[in-house]
N, CA, C and O of each residue as an XYZ file, in Angstrom:
628
protein
N      36.973     56.570    170.686
C      35.563     56.365    170.940
C      35.389     55.106    171.772
O      35.982     54.075    171.454
N      34.599     55.166    172.819
C      34.433     54.056    173.740
C      33.251     53.188    173.316
O      32.200     53.706    172.938
N      33.428     51.840    173.379
C      32.355     50.918    173.031
C      31.298     50.917    174.114
O      31.597     51.130    175.289
N      30.060     50.677    173.712
C      28.989     50.528    174.680
C      29.138     49.169    175.358
O      29.698     48.238    174.779
N      28.636     49.059    176.584
C      28.732     47.821    177.347
C      28.058     46.645    176.628
O      28.565     45.524    176.661
N      26.912     46.903    175.978
C      26.159     45.814    175.376
C      26.461     45.621    173.889
O      25.801     44.813    173.236
N      27.430     46.333    173.344
C      27.753     46.167    171.934
C      28.678     44.960    171.750
O      29.227     44.420    172.710
N      28.828     44.567    170.516
C      29.670     43.416    170.211
C      31.133     43.821    170.257
O      31.553     44.777    169.606
N      31.891     43.082    171.031
C      33.318     43.348    171.172
C      34.049     42.802    169.942
O      33.790     41.682    169.501
N      34.948     43.593    169.406
C      35.715     43.189    168.230
C      37.071     42.647    168.674
O      37.820     43.291    169.408
N      37.355     41.432    168.195
C      38.626     40.776    168.458
C      39.313     40.621    167.106
O      38.689     40.185    166.139
N      40.587     40.972    167.034
C      41.343     40.826    165.793
C      42.280     39.636    165.915
O      42.978     39.463    166.914
N      42.275     38.820    164.864
C      43.167     37.661    164.825
C      44.234     37.940    163.770
O      43.927     38.199    162.606
N      45.484     37.882    164.199
C      46.615     38.186    163.325
C      47.210     36.912    162.754
O      47.045     35.836    163.329
N      47.903     37.025    161.621
C      48.510     35.845    160.979
C      49.482     35.085    161.892
O      49.650     33.875    161.742
N      50.108     35.774    162.818
C      51.044     35.101    163.723
C      50.320     34.385    164.869
O      50.936     34.008    165.865
N      48.988     34.203    164.710
C      48.120     33.504    165.659
C      47.844     34.307    166.923
O      47.236     33.781    167.855
N      48.261     35.531    166.981
C      47.968     36.363    168.142
C      46.563     36.929    168.014
O      46.060     37.152    166.913
N      45.945     37.156    169.163
C      44.569     37.638    169.210
C      44.560     38.941    170.008
O      45.114     39.021    171.105
N      43.916     39.962    169.431
C      43.929     41.279    170.039
C      42.501     41.723    170.346
O      41.644     41.759    169.463
N      42.263     42.057    171.601
C      40.956     42.558    172.040
C      40.960     44.077    171.907
O      41.665     44.771    172.640
N      40.165     44.590    170.962
C      40.148     46.041    170.724
C      39.500     46.801    171.873
O      39.785     47.981    172.079
N      38.633     46.134    172.617
C      37.985     46.787    173.761
C      38.979     47.020    174.901
O      38.989     48.082    175.524
N      39.807     46.019    175.160
C      40.799     46.122    176.232
C      42.118     46.719    175.757
O      42.969     47.094    176.565
N      42.278     46.805    174.436
C      43.530     47.283    173.831
C      44.732     46.466    174.303
O      45.753     47.003    174.732
N      44.569     45.151    174.204
C      45.662     44.258    174.596
C      45.497     42.904    173.921
O      44.406     42.525    173.497
N      46.612     42.187    173.835
C      46.572     40.834    173.302
C      45.985     39.912    174.353
O      46.226     40.074    175.549
N      45.211     38.943    173.888
C      44.585     37.981    174.791
C      44.876     36.576    174.290
O      45.439     36.387    173.212
N      44.483     35.601    175.087
C      44.668     34.192    174.734
C      43.311     33.593    174.380
O      42.264     34.183    174.648
N      43.350     32.431    173.786
C      42.119     31.729    173.417
C      41.277     31.433    174.657
O      40.048     31.418    174.583
N      41.930     31.198    175.798
C      41.208     30.973    177.054
C      40.413     32.205    177.472
O      39.357     32.087    178.094
N      40.921     33.387    177.131
C      40.199     34.617    177.442
C      38.904     34.704    176.630
O      37.883     35.190    177.116
N      38.965     34.226    175.394
C      37.750     34.206    174.573
C      36.757     33.207    175.151
O      35.556     33.474    175.189
N      37.251     32.065    175.599
C      36.380     31.084    176.254
C      35.713     31.709    177.476
O      34.520     31.504    177.698
N      36.463     32.466    178.264
C      35.902     33.138    179.429
C      34.843     34.163    179.025
O      33.840     34.333    179.718
N      35.070     34.843    177.904
C      34.078     35.802    177.412
C      32.761     35.083    177.098
O      31.680     35.588    177.399
N      32.866     33.911    176.496
C      31.673     33.130    176.180
C      30.951     32.737    177.463
O      29.734     32.892    177.569
N      31.703     32.229    178.434
C      31.114     31.807    179.699
C      30.456     32.972    180.435
O      29.482     32.782    181.163
N      30.988     34.170    180.245
C      30.440     35.359    180.906
C      29.373     36.064    180.075
O      28.863     37.112    180.473
N      29.035     35.489    178.918
C      27.965     36.054    178.098
C      28.345     37.309    177.340
O      27.467     38.074    176.942
N      29.623     37.539    177.132
C      30.075     38.728    176.403
C      30.014     38.433    174.902
O      30.625     37.479    174.421
N      29.280     39.253    174.182
C      29.166     39.096    172.735
C      30.426     39.630    172.068
O      30.945     40.682    172.440
N      30.908     38.885    171.072
C      32.123     39.313    170.379
C      32.092     38.812    168.952
O      31.276     37.969    168.578
N      32.997     39.352    168.174
C      33.186     38.948    166.782
C      34.680     38.953    166.535
O      35.373     39.905    166.894
N      35.183     37.872    165.914
C      36.610     37.780    165.630
C      36.809     38.075    164.142
O      36.214     37.431    163.277
N      37.648     39.051    163.874
C      37.918     39.491    162.506
C      39.378     39.186    162.157
O      40.288     39.476    162.933
N      39.579     38.599    160.982
C      40.938     38.374    160.491
C      41.535     39.734    160.158
O      40.933     40.499    159.405
N      42.702     40.048    160.701
C      43.292     41.378    160.528
C      43.684     41.657    159.078
O      43.674     42.811    158.649
N      44.024     40.626    158.328
C      44.447     40.828    156.934
C      43.267     40.928    155.978
O      43.143     41.900    155.233
N      42.406     39.924    156.002
C      41.314     39.858    155.028
C      40.056     40.583    155.486
O      39.164     40.839    154.678
N      39.972     40.918    156.771
C      38.802     41.559    157.382
C      37.585     40.632    157.407
O      36.465     41.087    157.639
N      37.801     39.329    157.168
C      36.725     38.340    157.212
C      36.371     38.005    158.651
O      37.207     38.083    159.551
N      35.112     37.629    158.847
C      34.646     37.167    160.145
C      35.124     35.722    160.330
O      34.696     34.829    159.598
N      35.998     35.496    161.293
C      36.531     34.153    161.557
C      36.098     33.650    162.939
O      36.749     32.787    163.527
N      34.996     34.200    163.443
C      34.496     33.821    164.761
C      34.247     32.321    164.840
O      34.631     31.666    165.808
N      33.605     31.790    163.814
C      33.278     30.362    163.802
C      34.547     29.515    163.909
O      34.561     28.522    164.637
N      35.589     29.882    163.210
C      36.852     29.131    163.265
C      37.430     29.139    164.675
O      37.928     28.120    165.155
N      37.364     30.284    165.332
C      37.897     30.391    166.693
C      37.047     29.557    167.652
O      37.577     28.901    168.548
N      35.733     29.586    167.459
C      34.851     28.782    168.310
C      35.142     27.287    168.135
O      35.168     26.533    169.107
N      35.357     26.877    166.901
C      35.709     25.479    166.647
C      37.040     25.114    167.308
O      37.205     24.005    167.816
N      37.976     26.047    167.296
C      39.271     25.818    167.957
C      39.066     25.626    169.459
O      39.689     24.757    170.070
N      38.194     26.438    170.048
C      37.917     26.311    171.487
C      37.272     24.957    171.775
O      37.634     24.283    172.739
N      36.315     24.565    170.934
C      35.665     23.266    171.125
C      36.685     22.136    170.987
O      36.675     21.194    171.779
N      37.556     22.224    169.998
C      38.578     21.197    169.802
C      39.467     21.061    171.041
O      39.781     19.951    171.470
N      39.864     22.190    171.604
C      40.688     22.153    172.811
C      39.923     21.558    173.985
O      40.472     20.773    174.758
N      38.648     21.933    174.115
C      37.817     21.395    175.199
C      37.643     19.882    175.037
O      37.719     19.132    176.011
N      37.412     19.447    173.802
C      37.202     18.030    173.533
C      38.470     17.216    173.737
O      38.401     16.014    173.993
N      39.617     17.853    173.627
C      40.894     17.167    173.816
C      41.202     16.945    175.287
O      42.060     16.133    175.630
N      40.503     17.666    176.157
C      40.703     17.490    177.594
C      40.133     16.146    178.045
O      39.583     15.397    177.237
N      40.265     15.852    179.316
C      39.852     14.561    179.863
C      38.344     14.353    179.936
O      37.893     13.216    180.072
N      37.554     15.421    179.849
C      36.115     15.295    180.015
C      35.387     15.819    178.779
O      34.771     16.883    178.832
N      35.452     15.080    177.661
C      34.832     15.577    176.431
C      33.304     15.586    176.518
O      32.706     14.798    177.251
N      32.699     16.477    175.771
C      31.248     16.599    175.730
C      30.647     15.639    174.712
O      29.571     15.084    174.936
N      31.341     15.444    173.591
C      30.839     14.601    172.512
C      31.517     13.241    172.526
O      32.737     13.134    172.649
N      30.702     12.210    172.397
C      31.267     10.863    172.281
C      31.755     10.662    170.845
O      31.439     11.450    169.954
N      32.514      9.618    170.640
C      32.977      9.299    169.285
C      31.786      9.047    168.362
O      31.818      9.423    167.190
N      30.738      8.414    168.884
C      29.531      8.167    168.085
C      28.876      9.485    167.664
O      28.454      9.630    166.517
N      28.791     10.453    168.599
C      28.236     11.770    168.252
C      29.018     12.396    167.105
O      28.438     12.894    166.141
N      30.315     12.363    167.221
C      31.169     12.975    166.202
C      31.009     12.284    164.849
O      31.010     12.942    163.809
N      30.870     10.958    164.863
C      30.643     10.229    163.614
C      29.332     10.672    162.967
O      29.256     10.869    161.754
N      28.298     10.826    163.804
C      27.010     11.289    163.271
C      27.140     12.687    162.676
O      26.587     12.961    161.611
N      27.849     13.550    163.339
C      28.052     14.911    162.818
C      28.717     14.859    161.442
O      28.296     15.543    160.509
N      29.752     14.046    161.334
C      30.489     13.942    160.074
C      29.582     13.409    158.964
O      29.659     13.864    157.823
N      28.735     12.456    159.298
C      27.827     11.891    158.295
C      26.861     12.936    157.743
O      26.477     12.864    156.575
N      26.465     13.901    158.563
C      25.497     14.907    158.122
C      26.110     15.985    157.237
O      25.372     16.734    156.597
N      27.419     16.086    157.181
C      28.036     17.122    156.349
C      27.764     16.924    154.871
O      27.561     17.904    154.154
N      27.753     15.689    154.390
C      27.586     15.446    152.962
C      26.148     15.263    152.522
O      25.890     15.011    151.345
N      25.218     15.383    153.432
C      23.808     15.130    153.115
C      23.053     16.435    152.919
O      23.478     17.508    153.349
N      21.921     16.296    152.253
C      21.042     17.452    152.063
C      20.309     17.806    153.348
O      19.657     18.847    153.423
N      20.409     16.962    154.342
C      19.680     17.160    155.587
C      20.461     17.987    156.609
O      20.019     18.113    157.751
N      21.583     18.542    156.238
C      22.404     19.253    157.217
C      21.655     20.442    157.822
O      21.839     20.740    159.003
N      20.820     21.124    157.045
C      20.047     22.247    157.589
C      19.048     21.764    158.639
O      18.844     22.408    159.668
N      18.435     20.622    158.356
C      17.475     20.052    159.309
C      18.203     19.647    160.585
O      17.726     19.904    161.691
N      19.359     19.014    160.423
C      20.145     18.585    161.577
C      20.560     19.801    162.416
O      20.467     19.773    163.643
N      21.016     20.863    161.749
C      21.435     22.076    162.448
C      20.263     22.690    163.215
O      20.413     23.089    164.370
N      19.109     22.764    162.575
C      17.924     23.326    163.238
C      17.526     22.471    164.436
O      17.197     22.998    165.498
N      17.558     21.158    164.264
C      17.222     20.245    165.362
C      18.188     20.425    166.529
O      17.770     20.498    167.684
N      19.474     20.495    166.222
C      20.485     20.666    167.255
C      20.310     21.999    167.985
O      20.419     22.062    169.209
N      20.036     23.066    167.224
C      19.799     24.382    167.829
C      18.606     24.344    168.782
O      18.686     24.848    169.903
N      17.507     23.750    168.339
C      16.308     23.676    169.178
C      16.551     22.813    170.405
O      16.097     23.142    171.501
N      17.262     21.717    170.225
C      17.552     20.840    171.358
C      18.404     21.554    172.404
O      18.149     21.439    173.603
N      19.406     22.282    171.949
C      20.263     23.020    172.882
C      19.495     24.144    173.575
O      19.703     24.396    174.762
N      18.611     24.819    172.843
C      17.784     25.861    173.459
C      16.882     25.259    174.534
O      16.747     25.817    175.623
N      16.268     24.119    174.223
C      15.408     23.443    175.188
C      16.222     23.030    176.421
O      15.785     23.228    177.555
N      17.392     22.461    176.193
C      18.259     22.046    177.292
C      18.630     23.242    178.173
O      18.586     23.154    179.400
N      18.993     24.355    177.538
C      19.353     25.564    178.293
C      18.171     26.087    179.101
O      18.342     26.513    180.243
N      16.976     26.058    178.520
C      15.781     26.498    179.252
C      15.548     25.622    180.476
O      15.245     26.124    181.558
N      15.691     24.307    180.299
C      15.517     23.387    181.416
C      16.546     23.651    182.510
O      16.216     23.642    183.696
N      17.789     23.886    182.110
C      18.841     24.173    183.081
C      18.548     25.470    183.835
O      18.742     25.542    185.048
N      18.079     26.496    183.113
C      17.737     27.769    183.743
C      16.598     27.595    184.737
O      16.636     28.153    185.834
N      15.578     26.818    184.355
C      14.449     26.587    185.249
C      14.878     25.841    186.499
O      14.481     26.197    187.608
N      15.687     24.807    186.323
C      16.177     24.066    187.488
C      17.034     24.951    188.382
O      16.950     24.878    189.608
N      17.855     25.785    187.761
C      18.705     26.698    188.517
C      17.855     27.660    189.353
O      18.156     27.914    190.519
N      16.796     28.189    188.746
C      15.900     29.098    189.464
C      15.192     28.380    190.610
O      15.027     28.943    191.692
N      14.780     27.148    190.374
C      14.112     26.376    191.421
C      15.024     26.170    192.621
O      14.587     26.290    193.766
N      16.283     25.862    192.361
C      17.202     25.586    193.458
C      17.697     26.845    194.148
O      18.230     26.771    195.256
N      17.532     27.994    193.519
C      17.923     29.250    194.173
C      16.932     29.616    195.263
O      17.296     30.240    196.260
N      15.675     29.226    195.071
C      14.646     29.565    196.051
C      14.783     28.656    197.260
O      15.562     28.952    198.166
N      14.053     27.573    197.291
C      14.163     26.610    198.384
C      14.340     25.236    197.757
O      13.366     24.609    197.340
N      15.567     24.773    197.692
C      15.860     23.542    196.951
C      15.016     22.337    197.360
O      14.533     21.610    196.492
N      14.828     22.110    198.649
C      14.085     20.923    199.075
C      12.619     21.002    198.695
O      12.054     20.023    198.208
N      11.991     22.156    198.910
C      10.586     22.313    198.522
C      10.422     22.139    197.020
O       9.508     21.457    196.557
N      11.318     22.765    196.268
C      11.220     22.687    194.818
C      11.485     21.280    194.306
O      10.841     20.834    193.357
N      12.422     20.582    194.921
C      12.704     19.213    194.522
C      11.502     18.327    194.814
O      11.155     17.459    194.012
N      10.864     18.547    195.965
C       9.654     17.788    196.300
C       8.540     18.062    195.298
O       7.870     17.136    194.841
N       8.342     19.337    194.955
C       7.311     19.693    193.965
C       7.634     19.079    192.612
O       6.752     18.539    191.944
N       8.872     19.158    192.216
C       9.314     18.593    190.936
C       9.062     17.090    190.921
O       8.551     16.554    189.938
N       9.420     16.408    192.015
C       9.218     14.958    192.115
C       7.737     14.619    192.098
O       7.323     13.668    191.434
N       6.937     15.392    192.826
C       5.497     15.147    192.878
C       4.863     15.305    191.494
O       4.014     14.501    191.108
N       5.267     16.329    190.751
C       4.734     16.526    189.402
C       5.131     15.372    188.492
O       4.327     14.922    187.675
N       6.364     14.890    188.625
C       6.794     13.744    187.826
C       5.989     12.497    188.162
O       5.613     11.742    187.265
N       5.722     12.273    189.438
C       4.923     11.116    189.855
C       3.512     11.228    189.287
O       2.974     10.253    188.761
N       2.905     12.424    189.393
C       1.557     12.630    188.863
C       1.508     12.413    187.363
O       0.567     11.803    186.855
N       2.517     12.908    186.645
C       2.549     12.720    185.195
C       2.697     11.234    184.863
O       2.044     10.738    183.944
N       3.538     10.531    185.592
C       3.750      9.112    185.345
C       2.472      8.320    185.636
O       2.104      7.432    184.867
N       1.798      8.639    186.743
C       0.556      7.947    187.076
C      -0.518      8.219    186.021
O      -1.254      7.313    185.631
N      -0.601      9.440    185.574
C      -1.562      9.792    184.525
C      -1.266      9.020    183.246
O      -2.176      8.498    182.602
N      -0.002      8.951    182.885
C       0.402      8.204    181.693
C       0.008      6.741    181.833
O      -0.564      6.152    180.915
N       0.320      6.155    182.994
C       0.005      4.738    183.215
C      -1.507      4.506    183.150
O      -1.968      3.565    182.505
N      -2.271      5.369    183.822
C      -3.719      5.212    183.816
C      -4.279      5.293    182.409
O      -5.093      4.457    182.016
N      -3.860      6.273    181.656
C      -4.350      6.427    180.285
C      -3.920      5.258    179.414
O      -4.694      4.782    178.583
N      -2.710      4.800    179.595
C      -2.193      3.704    178.794
C      -2.963      2.420    179.084
O      -3.422      1.743    178.163
N      -3.102      2.087    180.366
C      -3.758      0.834    180.719
C      -5.266      0.905    180.522
O      -5.889     -0.113    180.222
N      -5.864      2.068    180.682
C      -7.297      2.218    180.433
C      -7.633      1.909    178.984
O      -8.721      1.414    178.687
N      -6.720      2.194    178.097
C      -7.002      1.958    176.685
C      -7.109      0.469    176.363
O      -7.642      0.107    175.314
N      -6.613     -0.400    177.246
C      -6.688     -1.840    177.018
C      -7.857     -2.502    177.754
O      -8.118     -3.687    177.545
N      -8.561     -1.760    178.608
C      -9.712     -2.307    179.332
C     -10.894     -2.428    178.367
O     -10.972     -1.708    177.372
N     -11.797     -3.335    178.673
C     -13.001     -3.416    177.831
C     -13.719     -2.068    177.790
O     -13.961     -1.447    178.825
N     -14.045     -1.643    176.614
C     -14.683     -0.347    176.454
C     -13.680      0.791    176.375
O     -14.065      1.948    176.210
N     -12.377      0.466    176.494
C     -11.310      1.476    176.383
C     -11.121      1.908    174.940
O     -11.826      1.430    174.051
N     -10.189      2.793    174.703
C      -9.987      3.333    173.364
C      -9.539      2.285    172.371
O      -9.817      2.431    171.181
N      -8.849      1.219    172.804
C      -8.421      0.159    171.881
C      -9.641     -0.584    171.338
O      -9.701     -0.912    170.153
N     -10.631     -0.849    172.234
C     -11.853     -1.504    171.786
C     -12.674     -0.596    170.882
O     -13.291     -1.053    169.919
N     -12.676      0.680    171.199
C     -13.414      1.638    170.378
C     -12.822      1.722    168.984
O     -13.548      1.906    168.007
N     -11.486      1.586    168.885
C     -10.833      1.638    167.585
C     -11.225      0.450    166.718
O     -11.237      0.552    165.491
N     -11.549     -0.692    167.358
C     -11.889     -1.891    166.603
C     -13.275     -1.816    166.011
O     -13.579     -2.523    165.051
N     -14.126     -0.965    166.571
C     -15.512     -0.856    166.088
C     -15.596     -0.145    164.778
O     -16.688      0.029    164.239
């Protein structure tokens, strides 16, 4: 039976550390799984013996290898903060915050990517102009609040 293109690809992890892609019917390397992630291919890694989902373990292994390279994503301070949150009751809050932050970052990257696909110079000018307008508005509102009759004086009444 053939898998659908958009279905989740099943990867089997064997005790001898070998990884088998059931879709391709061949053994693959951890780098191949990294490439699947980069290409947006959904997958699930199953332990061949216990039938447990070990996707998270494989993802952590990929991150560990990436972090061991010359250009790590996380600083030592970031990693210390992560470790501190493991023993706290706030780990769910931290996880939710991190998820939302990464989603926001990805949205921003997608928007910038779309802007530069059209006409990079026009879009960069528009982006810069909007930033200048927002900054000027912020400054005006901030400094207006300190003028006589501004919101700071109104708060004192």
